[in-house]
mmCIF entry with sequence, helices, sheets and N, C-alpha, C, O atoms, coordinates in Angstrom:
data_MODEL
# 
_entry.id   MODEL 
# 
_entity.id                         1 
_entity.type                       polymer 
_entity.pdbx_number_of_molecules   1 
# 
_entity_poly.entity_id                      1 
_entity_poly.type                           'polypeptide(L)' 
_entity_poly.nstd_linkage                   no 
_entity_poly.nstd_monomer                   no 
_entity_poly.pdbx_seq_one_letter_code       MGDSFERLAESGRIEPALARRLRGAVGLRNIAVHAYNRID 
_entity_poly.pdbx_seq_one_letter_code_can   MGDSFERLAESGRIEPALARRLRGAVGLRNIAVHAYNRID 
_entity_poly.pdbx_strand_id                 A 
# 
loop_
_entity_poly_seq.entity_id 
_entity_poly_seq.num 
_entity_poly_seq.mon_id 
_entity_poly_seq.hetero 
1 1  MET n 
1 2  GLY n 
1 3  ASP n 
1 4  SER n 
1 5  PHE n 
1 6  GLU n 
1 7  ARG n 
1 8  LEU n 
1 9  ALA n 
1 10 GLU n 
1 11 SER n 
1 12 GLY n 
1 13 ARG n 
1 14 ILE n 
1 15 GLU n 
1 16 PRO n 
1 17 ALA n 
1 18 LEU n 
1 19 ALA n 
1 20 ARG n 
1 21 ARG n 
1 22 LEU n 
1 23 ARG n 
1 24 GLY n 
1 25 ALA n 
1 26 VAL n 
1 27 GLY n 
1 28 LEU n 
1 29 ARG n 
1 30 ASN n 
1 31 ILE n 
1 32 ALA n 
1 33 VAL n 
1 34 HIS n 
1 35 ALA n 
1 36 TYR n 
1 37 ASN n 
1 38 ARG n 
1 39 ILE n 
1 40 ASP n 
# 
_struct_asym.id          A 
_struct_asym.entity_id   1 
# 
loop_
_struct_conf.conf_type_id 
_struct_conf.id 
_struct_conf.pdbx_PDB_helix_id 
_struct_conf.beg_label_comp_id 
_struct_conf.beg_label_asym_id 
_struct_conf.beg_label_seq_id 
_struct_conf.pdbx_beg_PDB_ins_code 
_struct_conf.end_label_comp_id 
_struct_conf.end_label_asym_id 
_struct_conf.end_label_seq_id 
_struct_conf.pdbx_end_PDB_ins_code 
_struct_conf.beg_auth_comp_id 
_struct_conf.beg_auth_asym_id 
_struct_conf.beg_auth_seq_id 
_struct_conf.end_auth_comp_id 
_struct_conf.end_auth_asym_id 
_struct_conf.end_auth_seq_id 
_struct_conf.pdbx_PDB_helix_class 
_struct_conf.details 
_struct_conf.pdbx_PDB_helix_length 
HELX_P HELX_P1 AA1 GLY A 2  ? GLU A 10 ? GLY A 2  GLU A 10 1 ? 9  
HELX_P HELX_P2 AA2 PRO A 16 ? HIS A 34 ? PRO A 16 HIS A 34 1 ? 19 
HELX_P HELX_P3 AA3 TYR A 36 ? ARG A 38 ? TYR A 36 ARG A 38 5 ? 3  
# 
_struct_conf_type.id          HELX_P 
_struct_conf_type.criteria    ? 
_struct_conf_type.reference   ? 
# 
loop_
_atom_site.group_PDB 
_atom_site.id 
_atom_site.type_symbol 
_atom_site.label_atom_id 
_atom_site.label_alt_id 
_atom_site.label_comp_id 
_atom_site.label_asym_id 
_atom_site.label_entity_id 
_atom_site.label_seq_id 
_atom_site.pdbx_PDB_ins_code 
_atom_site.Cartn_x 
_atom_site.Cartn_y 
_atom_site.Cartn_z 
_atom_site.occupancy 
_atom_site.B_iso_or_equiv 
_atom_site.pdbx_formal_charge 
_atom_site.auth_seq_id 
_atom_site.auth_comp_id 
_atom_site.auth_asym_id 
_atom_site.auth_atom_id 
_atom_site.pdbx_PDB_model_num 
ATOM 1   N N  . MET A 1 1  ? -6.009 2.601   3.941  1.00 0.00 ? 1  MET A N  1 
ATOM 2   C CA . MET A 1 1  ? -6.147 1.820   2.737  1.00 0.00 ? 1  MET A CA 1 
ATOM 3   C C  . MET A 1 1  ? -5.177 0.639   2.730  1.00 0.00 ? 1  MET A C  1 
ATOM 4   O O  . MET A 1 1  ? -5.544 -0.464  2.326  1.00 0.00 ? 1  MET A O  1 
ATOM 5   N N  . GLY A 1 2  ? -3.961 0.862   3.169  1.00 0.00 ? 2  GLY A N  1 
ATOM 6   C CA . GLY A 1 2  ? -2.986 -0.218  3.178  1.00 0.00 ? 2  GLY A CA 1 
ATOM 7   C C  . GLY A 1 2  ? -3.408 -1.384  4.051  1.00 0.00 ? 2  GLY A C  1 
ATOM 8   O O  . GLY A 1 2  ? -3.077 -2.534  3.761  1.00 0.00 ? 2  GLY A O  1 
ATOM 9   N N  . ASP A 1 3  ? -4.135 -1.095  5.116  1.00 0.00 ? 3  ASP A N  1 
ATOM 10  C CA . ASP A 1 3  ? -4.589 -2.157  6.014  1.00 0.00 ? 3  ASP A CA 1 
ATOM 11  C C  . ASP A 1 3  ? -5.534 -3.129  5.314  1.00 0.00 ? 3  ASP A C  1 
ATOM 12  O O  . ASP A 1 3  ? -5.588 -4.307  5.668  1.00 0.00 ? 3  ASP A O  1 
ATOM 13  N N  . SER A 1 4  ? -6.269 -2.648  4.338  1.00 0.00 ? 4  SER A N  1 
ATOM 14  C CA . SER A 1 4  ? -7.203 -3.530  3.635  1.00 0.00 ? 4  SER A CA 1 
ATOM 15  C C  . SER A 1 4  ? -6.463 -4.652  2.913  1.00 0.00 ? 4  SER A C  1 
ATOM 16  O O  . SER A 1 4  ? -6.982 -5.763  2.812  1.00 0.00 ? 4  SER A O  1 
ATOM 17  N N  . PHE A 1 5  ? -5.261 -4.379  2.412  1.00 0.00 ? 5  PHE A N  1 
ATOM 18  C CA . PHE A 1 5  ? -4.491 -5.422  1.752  1.00 0.00 ? 5  PHE A CA 1 
ATOM 19  C C  . PHE A 1 5  ? -4.013 -6.460  2.754  1.00 0.00 ? 5  PHE A C  1 
ATOM 20  O O  . PHE A 1 5  ? -3.965 -7.651  2.448  1.00 0.00 ? 5  PHE A O  1 
ATOM 21  N N  . GLU A 1 6  ? -3.660 -6.011  3.946  1.00 0.00 ? 6  GLU A N  1 
ATOM 22  C CA . GLU A 1 6  ? -3.270 -6.952  4.993  1.00 0.00 ? 6  GLU A CA 1 
ATOM 23  C C  . GLU A 1 6  ? -4.446 -7.851  5.369  1.00 0.00 ? 6  GLU A C  1 
ATOM 24  O O  . GLU A 1 6  ? -4.267 -9.051  5.581  1.00 0.00 ? 6  GLU A O  1 
ATOM 25  N N  . ARG A 1 7  ? -5.612 -7.293  5.450  1.00 0.00 ? 7  ARG A N  1 
ATOM 26  C CA . ARG A 1 7  ? -6.804 -8.085  5.775  1.00 0.00 ? 7  ARG A CA 1 
ATOM 27  C C  . ARG A 1 7  ? -7.102 -9.099  4.685  1.00 0.00 ? 7  ARG A C  1 
ATOM 28  O O  . ARG A 1 7  ? -7.486 -10.232 4.973  1.00 0.00 ? 7  ARG A O  1 
ATOM 29  N N  . LEU A 1 8  ? -6.925 -8.690  3.423  1.00 0.00 ? 8  LEU A N  1 
ATOM 30  C CA . LEU A 1 8  ? -7.137 -9.625  2.319  1.00 0.00 ? 8  LEU A CA 1 
ATOM 31  C C  . LEU A 1 8  ? -6.147 -10.786 2.399  1.00 0.00 ? 8  LEU A C  1 
ATOM 32  O O  . LEU A 1 8  ? -6.509 -11.934 2.138  1.00 0.00 ? 8  LEU A O  1 
ATOM 33  N N  . ALA A 1 9  ? -4.913 -10.490 2.755  1.00 0.00 ? 9  ALA A N  1 
ATOM 34  C CA . ALA A 1 9  ? -3.914 -11.545 2.896  1.00 0.00 ? 9  ALA A CA 1 
ATOM 35  C C  . ALA A 1 9  ? -4.255 -12.463 4.067  1.00 0.00 ? 9  ALA A C  1 
ATOM 36  O O  . ALA A 1 9  ? -4.142 -13.684 3.956  1.00 0.00 ? 9  ALA A O  1 
ATOM 37  N N  . GLU A 1 10 ? -4.668 -11.882 5.179  1.00 0.00 ? 10 GLU A N  1 
ATOM 38  C CA . GLU A 1 10 ? -5.026 -12.682 6.350  1.00 0.00 ? 10 GLU A CA 1 
ATOM 39  C C  . GLU A 1 10 ? -6.198 -13.612 6.063  1.00 0.00 ? 10 GLU A C  1 
ATOM 40  O O  . GLU A 1 10 ? -6.274 -14.708 6.618  1.00 0.00 ? 10 GLU A O  1 
ATOM 41  N N  . SER A 1 11 ? -7.111 -13.178 5.199  1.00 0.00 ? 11 SER A N  1 
ATOM 42  C CA . SER A 1 11 ? -8.270 -14.008 4.861  1.00 0.00 ? 11 SER A CA 1 
ATOM 43  C C  . SER A 1 11 ? -7.952 -15.009 3.754  1.00 0.00 ? 11 SER A C  1 
ATOM 44  O O  . SER A 1 11 ? -8.794 -15.836 3.405  1.00 0.00 ? 11 SER A O  1 
ATOM 45  N N  . GLY A 1 12 ? -6.739 -14.940 3.201  1.00 0.00 ? 12 GLY A N  1 
ATOM 46  C CA . GLY A 1 12 ? -6.342 -15.883 2.169  1.00 0.00 ? 12 GLY A CA 1 
ATOM 47  C C  . GLY A 1 12 ? -6.754 -15.508 0.760  1.00 0.00 ? 12 GLY A C  1 
ATOM 48  O O  . GLY A 1 12 ? -6.613 -16.311 -0.161 1.00 0.00 ? 12 GLY A O  1 
ATOM 49  N N  . ARG A 1 13 ? -7.260 -14.302 0.582  1.00 0.00 ? 13 ARG A N  1 
ATOM 50  C CA . ARG A 1 13 ? -7.726 -13.880 -0.745 1.00 0.00 ? 13 ARG A CA 1 
ATOM 51  C C  . ARG A 1 13 ? -6.591 -13.432 -1.652 1.00 0.00 ? 13 ARG A C  1 
ATOM 52  O O  . ARG A 1 13 ? -6.692 -13.551 -2.873 1.00 0.00 ? 13 ARG A O  1 
ATOM 53  N N  . ILE A 1 14 ? -5.512 -12.920 -1.072 1.00 0.00 ? 14 ILE A N  1 
ATOM 54  C CA . ILE A 1 14 ? -4.319 -12.574 -1.851 1.00 0.00 ? 14 ILE A CA 1 
ATOM 55  C C  . ILE A 1 14 ? -3.098 -13.073 -1.093 1.00 0.00 ? 14 ILE A C  1 
ATOM 56  O O  . ILE A 1 14 ? -3.162 -13.321 0.111  1.00 0.00 ? 14 ILE A O  1 
ATOM 57  N N  . GLU A 1 15 ? -1.993 -13.217 -1.800 1.00 0.00 ? 15 GLU A N  1 
ATOM 58  C CA . GLU A 1 15 ? -0.749 -13.675 -1.188 1.00 0.00 ? 15 GLU A CA 1 
ATOM 59  C C  . GLU A 1 15 ? -0.165 -12.579 -0.294 1.00 0.00 ? 15 GLU A C  1 
ATOM 60  O O  . GLU A 1 15 ? -0.284 -11.396 -0.613 1.00 0.00 ? 15 GLU A O  1 
ATOM 61  N N  . PRO A 1 16 ? 0.459  -12.958 0.812  1.00 0.00 ? 16 PRO A N  1 
ATOM 62  C CA . PRO A 1 16 ? 1.079  -11.965 1.689  1.00 0.00 ? 16 PRO A CA 1 
ATOM 63  C C  . PRO A 1 16 ? 2.113  -11.083 0.976  1.00 0.00 ? 16 PRO A C  1 
ATOM 64  O O  . PRO A 1 16 ? 2.205  -9.889  1.257  1.00 0.00 ? 16 PRO A O  1 
ATOM 65  N N  . ALA A 1 17 ? 2.877  -11.659 0.068  1.00 0.00 ? 17 ALA A N  1 
ATOM 66  C CA . ALA A 1 17 ? 3.884  -10.870 -0.666 1.00 0.00 ? 17 ALA A CA 1 
ATOM 67  C C  . ALA A 1 17 ? 3.212  -9.790  -1.502 1.00 0.00 ? 17 ALA A C  1 
ATOM 68  O O  . ALA A 1 17 ? 3.707  -8.665  -1.580 1.00 0.00 ? 17 ALA A O  1 
ATOM 69  N N  . LEU A 1 18 ? 2.097  -10.124 -2.123 1.00 0.00 ? 18 LEU A N  1 
ATOM 70  C CA . LEU A 1 18 ? 1.354  -9.134  -2.909 1.00 0.00 ? 18 LEU A CA 1 
ATOM 71  C C  . LEU A 1 18 ? 0.807  -8.046  -1.992 1.00 0.00 ? 18 LEU A C  1 
ATOM 72  O O  . LEU A 1 18 ? 0.844  -6.866  -2.340 1.00 0.00 ? 18 LEU A O  1 
ATOM 73  N N  . ALA A 1 19 ? 0.308  -8.429  -0.840 1.00 0.00 ? 19 ALA A N  1 
ATOM 74  C CA . ALA A 1 19 ? -0.217 -7.448  0.121  1.00 0.00 ? 19 ALA A CA 1 
ATOM 75  C C  . ALA A 1 19 ? 0.862  -6.454  0.519  1.00 0.00 ? 19 ALA A C  1 
ATOM 76  O O  . ALA A 1 19 ? 0.594  -5.257  0.627  1.00 0.00 ? 19 ALA A O  1 
ATOM 77  N N  . ARG A 1 20 ? 2.085  -6.939  0.740  1.00 0.00 ? 20 ARG A N  1 
ATOM 78  C CA . ARG A 1 20 ? 3.185  -6.038  1.112  1.00 0.00 ? 20 ARG A CA 1 
ATOM 79  C C  . ARG A 1 20 ? 3.499  -5.068  -0.021 1.00 0.00 ? 20 ARG A C  1 
ATOM 80  O O  . ARG A 1 20 ? 3.711  -3.880  0.219  1.00 0.00 ? 20 ARG A O  1 
ATOM 81  N N  . ARG A 1 21 ? 3.529  -5.567  -1.252 1.00 0.00 ? 21 ARG A N  1 
ATOM 82  C CA . ARG A 1 21 ? 3.829  -4.689  -2.393 1.00 0.00 ? 21 ARG A CA 1 
ATOM 83  C C  . ARG A 1 21 ? 2.726  -3.653  -2.595 1.00 0.00 ? 21 ARG A C  1 
ATOM 84  O O  . ARG A 1 21 ? 3.009  -2.486  -2.868 1.00 0.00 ? 21 ARG A O  1 
ATOM 85  N N  . LEU A 1 22 ? 1.488  -4.072  -2.462 1.00 0.00 ? 22 LEU A N  1 
ATOM 86  C CA . LEU A 1 22 ? 0.380  -3.126  -2.628 1.00 0.00 ? 22 LEU A CA 1 
ATOM 87  C C  . LEU A 1 22 ? 0.368  -2.087  -1.519 1.00 0.00 ? 22 LEU A C  1 
ATOM 88  O O  . LEU A 1 22 ? 0.081  -0.914  -1.759 1.00 0.00 ? 22 LEU A O  1 
ATOM 89  N N  . ARG A 1 23 ? 0.679  -2.518  -0.316 1.00 0.00 ? 23 ARG A N  1 
ATOM 90  C CA . ARG A 1 23 ? 0.747  -1.565  0.802  1.00 0.00 ? 23 ARG A CA 1 
ATOM 91  C C  . ARG A 1 23 ? 1.843  -0.528  0.543  1.00 0.00 ? 23 ARG A C  1 
ATOM 92  O O  . ARG A 1 23 ? 1.668  0.653   0.843  1.00 0.00 ? 23 ARG A O  1 
ATOM 93  N N  . GLY A 1 24 ? 2.967  -0.971  -0.010 1.00 0.00 ? 24 GLY A N  1 
ATOM 94  C CA . GLY A 1 24 ? 4.039  -0.045  -0.368 1.00 0.00 ? 24 GLY A CA 1 
ATOM 95  C C  . GLY A 1 24 ? 3.599  0.932   -1.444 1.00 0.00 ? 24 GLY A C  1 
ATOM 96  O O  . GLY A 1 24 ? 3.974  2.104   -1.416 1.00 0.00 ? 24 GLY A O  1 
ATOM 97  N N  . ALA A 1 25 ? 2.804  0.454   -2.392 1.00 0.00 ? 25 ALA A N  1 
ATOM 98  C CA . ALA A 1 25 ? 2.293  1.337   -3.444 1.00 0.00 ? 25 ALA A CA 1 
ATOM 99  C C  . ALA A 1 25 ? 1.377  2.399   -2.862 1.00 0.00 ? 25 ALA A C  1 
ATOM 100 O O  . ALA A 1 25 ? 1.385  3.543   -3.316 1.00 0.00 ? 25 ALA A O  1 
ATOM 101 N N  . VAL A 1 26 ? 0.597  2.032   -1.871 1.00 0.00 ? 26 VAL A N  1 
ATOM 102 C CA . VAL A 1 26 ? -0.274 3.001   -1.203 1.00 0.00 ? 26 VAL A CA 1 
ATOM 103 C C  . VAL A 1 26 ? 0.579  4.066   -0.523 1.00 0.00 ? 26 VAL A C  1 
ATOM 104 O O  . VAL A 1 26 ? 0.247  5.251   -0.564 1.00 0.00 ? 26 VAL A O  1 
ATOM 105 N N  . GLY A 1 27 ? 1.665  3.650   0.096  1.00 0.00 ? 27 GLY A N  1 
ATOM 106 C CA . GLY A 1 27 ? 2.560  4.612   0.746  1.00 0.00 ? 27 GLY A CA 1 
ATOM 107 C C  . GLY A 1 27 ? 3.158  5.585   -0.253 1.00 0.00 ? 27 GLY A C  1 
ATOM 108 O O  . GLY A 1 27 ? 3.230  6.783   0.017  1.00 0.00 ? 27 GLY A O  1 
ATOM 109 N N  . LEU A 1 28 ? 3.587  5.084   -1.406 1.00 0.00 ? 28 LEU A N  1 
ATOM 110 C CA . LEU A 1 28 ? 4.129  5.954   -2.446 1.00 0.00 ? 28 LEU A CA 1 
ATOM 111 C C  . LEU A 1 28 ? 3.062  6.910   -2.953 1.00 0.00 ? 28 LEU A C  1 
ATOM 112 O O  . LEU A 1 28 ? 3.332  8.090   -3.179 1.00 0.00 ? 28 LEU A O  1 
ATOM 113 N N  . ARG A 1 29 ? 1.854  6.402   -3.131 1.00 0.00 ? 29 ARG A N  1 
ATOM 114 C CA . ARG A 1 29 ? 0.752  7.256   -3.583 1.00 0.00 ? 29 ARG A CA 1 
ATOM 115 C C  . ARG A 1 29 ? 0.490  8.372   -2.581 1.00 0.00 ? 29 ARG A C  1 
ATOM 116 O O  . ARG A 1 29 ? 0.252  9.516   -2.968 1.00 0.00 ? 29 ARG A O  1 
ATOM 117 N N  . ASN A 1 30 ? 0.534  8.043   -1.302 1.00 0.00 ? 30 ASN A N  1 
ATOM 118 C CA . ASN A 1 30 ? 0.292  9.052   -0.275 1.00 0.00 ? 30 ASN A CA 1 
ATOM 119 C C  . ASN A 1 30 ? 1.360  10.142  -0.314 1.00 0.00 ? 30 ASN A C  1 
ATOM 120 O O  . ASN A 1 30 ? 1.054  11.326  -0.169 1.00 0.00 ? 30 ASN A O  1 
ATOM 121 N N  . ILE A 1 31 ? 2.598  9.741   -0.510 1.00 0.00 ? 31 ILE A N  1 
ATOM 122 C CA . ILE A 1 31 ? 3.666  10.737  -0.623 1.00 0.00 ? 31 ILE A CA 1 
ATOM 123 C C  . ILE A 1 31 ? 3.448  11.608  -1.852 1.00 0.00 ? 31 ILE A C  1 
ATOM 124 O O  . ILE A 1 31 ? 3.547  12.833  -1.779 1.00 0.00 ? 31 ILE A O  1 
ATOM 125 N N  . ALA A 1 32 ? 3.154  10.975  -2.973 1.00 0.00 ? 32 ALA A N  1 
ATOM 126 C CA . ALA A 1 32 ? 2.979  11.721  -4.225 1.00 0.00 ? 32 ALA A CA 1 
ATOM 127 C C  . ALA A 1 32 ? 1.810  12.701  -4.145 1.00 0.00 ? 32 ALA A C  1 
ATOM 128 O O  . ALA A 1 32 ? 1.883  13.802  -4.692 1.00 0.00 ? 32 ALA A O  1 
ATOM 129 N N  . VAL A 1 33 ? 0.753  12.311  -3.477 1.00 0.00 ? 33 VAL A N  1 
ATOM 130 C CA . VAL A 1 33 ? -0.440 13.155  -3.410 1.00 0.00 ? 33 VAL A CA 1 
ATOM 131 C C  . VAL A 1 33 ? -0.334 14.222  -2.334 1.00 0.00 ? 33 VAL A C  1 
ATOM 132 O O  . VAL A 1 33 ? -0.703 15.375  -2.552 1.00 0.00 ? 33 VAL A O  1 
ATOM 133 N N  . HIS A 1 34 ? 0.170  13.834  -1.176 1.00 0.00 ? 34 HIS A N  1 
ATOM 134 C CA . HIS A 1 34 ? 0.139  14.748  -0.040 1.00 0.00 ? 34 HIS A CA 1 
ATOM 135 C C  . HIS A 1 34 ? 1.437  15.526  0.177  1.00 0.00 ? 34 HIS A C  1 
ATOM 136 O O  . HIS A 1 34 ? 1.444  16.527  0.895  1.00 0.00 ? 34 HIS A O  1 
ATOM 137 N N  . ALA A 1 35 ? 2.521  15.083  -0.427 1.00 0.00 ? 35 ALA A N  1 
ATOM 138 C CA . ALA A 1 35 ? 3.794  15.767  -0.216 1.00 0.00 ? 35 ALA A CA 1 
ATOM 139 C C  . ALA A 1 35 ? 4.477  16.057  -1.557 1.00 0.00 ? 35 ALA A C  1 
ATOM 140 O O  . ALA A 1 35 ? 5.704  16.093  -1.644 1.00 0.00 ? 35 ALA A O  1 
ATOM 141 N N  . TYR A 1 36 ? 3.673  16.261  -2.590 1.00 0.00 ? 36 TYR A N  1 
ATOM 142 C CA . TYR A 1 36 ? 4.237  16.443  -3.927 1.00 0.00 ? 36 TYR A CA 1 
ATOM 143 C C  . TYR A 1 36 ? 5.178  17.635  -4.011 1.00 0.00 ? 36 TYR A C  1 
ATOM 144 O O  . TYR A 1 36 ? 6.075  17.656  -4.853 1.00 0.00 ? 36 TYR A O  1 
ATOM 145 N N  . ASN A 1 37 ? 4.987  18.612  -3.160 1.00 0.00 ? 37 ASN A N  1 
ATOM 146 C CA . ASN A 1 37 ? 5.853  19.801  -3.208 1.00 0.00 ? 37 ASN A CA 1 
ATOM 147 C C  . ASN A 1 37 ? 7.244  19.507  -2.646 1.00 0.00 ? 37 ASN A C  1 
ATOM 148 O O  . ASN A 1 37 ? 8.157  20.312  -2.827 1.00 0.00 ? 37 ASN A O  1 
ATOM 149 N N  . ARG A 1 38 ? 7.424  18.356  -1.960 1.00 0.00 ? 38 ARG A N  1 
ATOM 150 C CA . ARG A 1 38 ? 8.725  17.994  -1.414 1.00 0.00 ? 38 ARG A CA 1 
ATOM 151 C C  . ARG A 1 38 ? 9.464  16.975  -2.275 1.00 0.00 ? 38 ARG A C  1 
ATOM 152 O O  . ARG A 1 38 ? 10.622 16.662  -1.999 1.00 0.00 ? 38 ARG A O  1 
ATOM 153 N N  . ILE A 1 39 ? 8.815  16.456  -3.311 1.00 0.00 ? 39 ILE A N  1 
ATOM 154 C CA . ILE A 1 39 ? 9.445  15.473  -4.181 1.00 0.00 ? 39 ILE A CA 1 
ATOM 155 C C  . ILE A 1 39 ? 10.351 16.175  -5.182 1.00 0.00 ? 39 ILE A C  1 
ATOM 156 O O  . ILE A 1 39 ? 9.950  17.133  -5.843 1.00 0.00 ? 39 ILE A O  1 
ATOM 157 N N  . ASP A 1 40 ? 11.585 15.676  -5.281 1.00 0.00 ? 40 ASP A N  1 
ATOM 158 C CA . ASP A 1 40 ? 12.541 16.246  -6.207 1.00 0.00 ? 40 ASP A CA 1 
ATOM 159 C C  . ASP A 1 40 ? 12.725 15.329  -7.393 1.00 0.00 ? 40 ASP A C  1 
ATOM 160 O O  . ASP A 1 40 ? 13.502 15.638  -8.297 1.00 0.00 ? 40 ASP A O  1 
# 
């Protein structure tokens, strides 16, 4: 999913800075969903 934001940035549809922030949000979501038992 995070790669899709990079592709949008490469095509000029969103700013690269926004793509980086959204990709980070995807990473946080993945941790929250898949490793919720390890979050303190």
